[in-house]
C-alpha positions as CSV (number, residue, x, y, z in Angstrom):
1,M,136.6,-36.3,192.5
2,T,138.7,-34.0,190.4
3,D,137.7,-32.1,187.3
4,Q,140.2,-34.0,185.2
5,P,139.0,-36.7,182.8
6,H,138.8,-39.9,184.8
7,T,137.0,-43.3,185.0
8,S,135.4,-44.0,188.3
9,V,134.0,-47.2,189.9
10,L,132.0,-47.7,193.1
11,T,131.5,-50.9,195.0
12,F,128.5,-51.1,197.4
13,N,127.2,-54.1,199.4
14,L,123.4,-54.1,199.0
15,N,122.8,-56.5,201.8
16,N,120.0,-58.1,199.7
17,P,117.6,-55.2,200.4
18,S,113.8,-55.2,200.7
19,R,111.9,-53.3,198.1
20,E,111.6,-50.3,200.5
21,R,115.3,-50.2,201.3
22,A,116.1,-50.8,197.6
23,E,114.1,-47.6,196.8
24,R,116.2,-45.7,199.2
25,Q,119.5,-47.2,198.0
26,L,118.4,-46.3,194.4
27,V,118.2,-42.6,195.4
28,W,121.7,-42.7,196.8
29,L,123.2,-44.7,193.9
30,A,121.5,-42.6,191.2
31,A,123.1,-39.5,192.7
32,R,126.6,-40.9,192.7
33,P,129.1,-39.6,190.0
34,E,130.9,-42.9,189.4
35,H,130.6,-44.4,185.9
36,V,130.3,-48.0,187.1
37,L,128.6,-49.5,190.2
38,V,129.6,-52.9,191.4
39,L,126.8,-54.0,193.7
40,T,127.5,-57.0,195.9
41,E,125.4,-59.3,198.1
42,T,122.6,-59.4,195.5
43,A,119.9,-62.1,195.4
44,D,117.0,-63.0,193.0
45,S,114.8,-60.9,195.3
46,A,112.2,-58.1,194.9
47,G,114.7,-55.5,196.1
48,C,117.5,-56.5,193.7
49,Q,115.0,-56.9,190.8
50,L,113.7,-53.4,191.4
51,L,117.2,-52.0,191.2
52,A,118.1,-53.9,188.0
53,H,114.7,-52.9,186.3
54,R,115.0,-49.3,187.3
55,F,118.5,-48.9,186.0
56,E,117.8,-50.8,182.8
57,A,114.7,-48.7,182.2
58,A,116.8,-45.5,182.6
59,G,119.3,-46.7,179.9
60,Y,122.1,-48.0,182.0
61,A,124.0,-51.2,181.1
62,V,123.1,-53.8,183.7
63,V,124.7,-57.2,184.1
64,F,123.0,-59.3,186.7
65,P,123.2,-63.1,186.6
66,R,120.4,-64.1,189.0
67,P,121.7,-66.3,191.8
68,E,119.9,-69.5,192.6
69,R,117.5,-69.6,195.5
70,G,119.3,-68.9,198.8
71,E,122.5,-67.7,197.0
72,R,124.1,-64.3,196.7
73,G,126.0,-62.6,193.8
74,V,127.1,-59.4,192.0
75,M,125.3,-56.9,189.8
76,I,127.2,-54.4,187.6
77,V,125.4,-51.2,186.6
78,S,127.2,-48.9,184.2
79,R,126.9,-45.5,182.4
80,L,129.5,-46.8,180.0
81,A,128.7,-49.4,177.4
82,T,129.8,-52.8,178.6
83,E,130.8,-56.1,177.0
84,E,130.3,-59.3,179.0
85,V,133.8,-60.6,178.5
86,G,136.5,-61.5,181.0
87,P,137.6,-64.3,183.2
88,K,134.9,-66.9,183.9
89,V,134.8,-68.5,187.3
90,G,133.2,-71.9,187.1
91,Y,132.3,-72.3,190.8
92,L,129.5,-70.0,192.1
93,P,129.8,-67.9,188.9
94,H,127.2,-65.4,190.0
95,R,129.7,-64.2,192.7
96,A,132.3,-63.3,190.1
97,V,130.9,-61.0,187.3
98,S,133.2,-59.5,184.7
99,V,132.6,-56.8,182.1
100,T,134.8,-54.6,179.9
101,V,134.3,-50.9,179.4
102,Q,136.2,-48.6,177.0
103,T,138.5,-45.7,178.0
104,A,140.6,-43.4,175.8
105,D,143.6,-45.5,176.8
106,G,141.9,-48.8,175.7
107,P,139.7,-51.4,177.3
108,L,139.3,-51.7,181.0
109,G,138.3,-55.0,182.5
110,I,136.2,-54.9,185.7
111,T,135.7,-58.1,187.8
112,G,133.2,-57.7,190.7
113,L,133.6,-60.3,193.5
114,Y,131.4,-61.3,196.3
115,V,133.4,-63.9,198.2
116,P,131.4,-66.2,200.4
117,S,131.5,-65.7,204.1
118,R,132.0,-68.7,206.3
119,D,131.6,-70.0,209.8
120,A,133.6,-72.8,211.5
121,T,131.8,-75.6,209.7
122,P,133.8,-77.7,207.2
123,A,131.2,-77.2,204.5
124,K,131.3,-73.4,204.5
125,T,135.1,-73.4,204.9
126,A,135.5,-75.6,201.9
127,R,133.0,-73.5,199.9
128,K,135.0,-70.3,200.5
129,R,138.3,-72.1,199.9
130,D,137.1,-73.6,196.6
131,F,135.7,-70.2,195.4
132,L,139.0,-68.4,196.1
133,A,140.9,-71.2,194.4
134,E,138.7,-70.8,191.3
135,C,139.3,-67.1,191.3
136,R,143.0,-67.6,191.4
137,A,142.8,-70.0,188.4
138,A,140.6,-67.6,186.4
139,L,142.0,-64.2,187.0
140,P,144.7,-63.2,184.5
141,A,148.1,-62.0,185.7
142,G,148.3,-58.3,186.5
143,S,150.9,-57.9,183.7
144,T,148.4,-58.9,181.0
145,R,146.0,-56.9,178.8
146,P,143.5,-55.5,179.1
147,A,144.1,-53.5,182.3
148,R,141.8,-54.9,185.0
149,L,140.2,-53.9,188.2
150,V,139.1,-56.6,190.7
151,I,136.7,-55.0,193.2
152,G,134.0,-55.9,195.6
153,D,133.4,-57.5,199.0
154,F,136.2,-60.0,199.5
155,N,135.1,-61.1,203.0
156,L,138.8,-61.4,203.9
157,L,141.5,-59.1,205.3
158,E,145.0,-58.1,204.4
159,P,147.7,-60.0,206.4
160,A,148.8,-56.8,208.1
161,H,145.2,-55.9,209.1
162,R,145.0,-54.3,212.6
163,P,143.6,-55.7,214.7
164,R,144.5,-59.2,213.7
165,Y,141.7,-61.7,214.3
166,P,142.7,-65.3,215.1
167,F,139.8,-67.0,213.4
168,F,140.9,-66.1,209.8
169,R,142.6,-69.0,208.1
170,P,145.9,-68.9,206.1
171,F,144.0,-69.6,202.8
172,E,142.1,-66.4,203.3
173,Y,145.1,-64.2,203.9
174,S,146.9,-66.0,201.0
175,F,144.4,-64.8,198.5
176,Y,145.2,-61.2,199.3
177,T,148.9,-62.1,199.1
178,W,148.4,-63.9,195.8
179,L,146.9,-60.8,194.2
180,G,150.0,-58.9,195.0
181,D,152.3,-61.7,193.7
182,A,150.1,-61.9,190.5
183,G,150.8,-58.2,189.8
184,Y,147.7,-56.5,191.3
185,V,147.9,-53.4,193.5
186,D,145.7,-52.6,196.4
187,A,144.3,-49.2,195.3
188,F,143.4,-48.1,198.8
189,R,146.9,-48.9,200.1
190,R,148.4,-47.1,197.1
191,I,146.8,-43.9,198.3
192,H,146.6,-44.6,202.0
193,P,149.5,-46.8,203.0
194,D,149.0,-46.6,206.7
195,A,145.3,-45.7,207.2
196,A,143.2,-47.9,209.5
197,E,139.7,-47.8,208.0
198,Y,137.0,-50.4,208.2
199,S,134.2,-51.2,205.8
200,W,132.2,-53.4,208.2
201,V,131.9,-53.2,212.0
202,G,130.5,-56.0,214.1
203,K,128.2,-55.6,217.1
204,T,131.2,-55.7,219.5
205,G,132.7,-52.7,217.7
206,D,135.5,-54.7,216.0
207,G,136.3,-53.3,212.5
208,Y,137.1,-55.2,209.3
209,R,138.3,-54.0,205.9
210,Y,136.4,-56.4,203.8
211,D,135.7,-54.3,200.7
212,H,138.6,-54.0,198.3
213,A,139.8,-52.6,195.0
214,H,142.9,-54.1,193.3
215,V,144.2,-52.9,189.9
216,T,146.7,-54.4,187.5
217,A,150.2,-53.1,187.7
218,S,149.8,-50.9,184.6
219,L,147.0,-49.0,186.5
220,G,148.8,-48.5,189.7
221,G,150.0,-45.0,188.8
222,S,146.6,-44.1,187.5
223,V,144.9,-44.4,190.9
224,T,144.1,-40.8,191.9
225,A,141.6,-41.5,194.7
226,C,140.3,-44.5,196.7
227,T,137.9,-43.6,199.5
228,Y,135.6,-45.4,201.8
229,L,132.2,-43.8,202.1
230,H,130.9,-44.6,205.6
231,D,127.7,-42.6,205.5
232,V,125.7,-45.4,203.9
233,R,126.6,-47.6,206.9
234,T,126.7,-45.1,209.8
235,G,124.2,-42.4,208.6
236,P,120.7,-42.0,209.8
237,E,119.2,-44.0,206.8
238,R,121.5,-47.0,207.4
239,L,121.2,-48.0,203.7
240,T,123.4,-51.1,204.3
241,D,125.8,-52.7,206.8
242,H,129.0,-52.0,204.7
243,S,130.8,-48.8,203.8
244,A,131.0,-48.2,200.1
245,L,134.3,-47.8,198.3
246,S,134.9,-45.3,195.5
247,L,137.9,-45.5,193.1
248,Q,139.1,-43.0,190.6
249,L,141.5,-43.7,187.8
250,A,143.2,-41.1,185.6
251,L,141.8,-42.7,182.4
252,P,139.5,-40.6,180.2
253,P,136.3,-42.7,179.8
254,A,134.5,-43.4,176.5
255,P,131.4,-41.4,175.8
256,A,128.7,-42.3,178.3
257,L,125.4,-43.9,177.5
258,L,122.4,-41.6,177.3
259,V,120.6,-42.3,180.6
260,S,117.7,-40.8,182.5
261,D,117.0,-40.6,186.2
262,P,116.3,-44.2,187.4
263,T,114.4,-42.9,190.4
264,T,111.6,-41.7,188.1
265,A,111.8,-44.6,185.6
266,P,108.8,-47.1,185.7
267,D,109.4,-50.2,187.7
268,Q,108.9,-52.8,185.0
269,S,108.8,-55.6,187.6
270,A,105.4,-54.4,188.7
271,L,103.9,-55.2,185.3
272,F,104.4,-59.0,185.7
């Protein structure tokens, strides 16, 4: 991160943690400098409830639509005041969470996505296809206002991904292509046009760049850094199975909320 005024956002796949792992994730997340945390693969579980309660008790703005039993979703945690406005996805809405924060250059929309994974079964393939179709219908064009960031675990790859895996379907690649056609810029590719980095690695050692950040065209020139943080996946604590992704935009943020250390805040969930 630079010393210049900036607005920064982190996406981090929680992998639906246990309470014990959520405590360790909280320590790492609380120490991060980003203004907004987009946390994916949430559940209505003890670990995710702990994170939401601790951040809320410390004064952060928390938007966490609880997924139904067996489902997964997105939680947004912010040191900037948030408004819950933005595109609404009608299908699996807990997987597409939108907020707006203020910067000195005007409002910034943030949409956090956790796209369903799938196997070869028709039901799960249709589920993923339908969700992506709903996102395409809901997300505004990249030329519109407010400026917007679409970020999270997309569970899909860019068409030029290397290696190329034969089991991905055209509809999965086409969502990435549609983002570009709709006026969104892949922030990582803006800074690292040729880098081969992976945010998830399978048991066989094959790597996948599943976690993404795409900004509307007006923000393309504002991207000053976009970096994968692999230590959460590869370090000794193994906080999760995905690398995090940190994005920095050359937009002075609005004044931050007055927050305290969430690692020392009381866990309100223990009272009920």
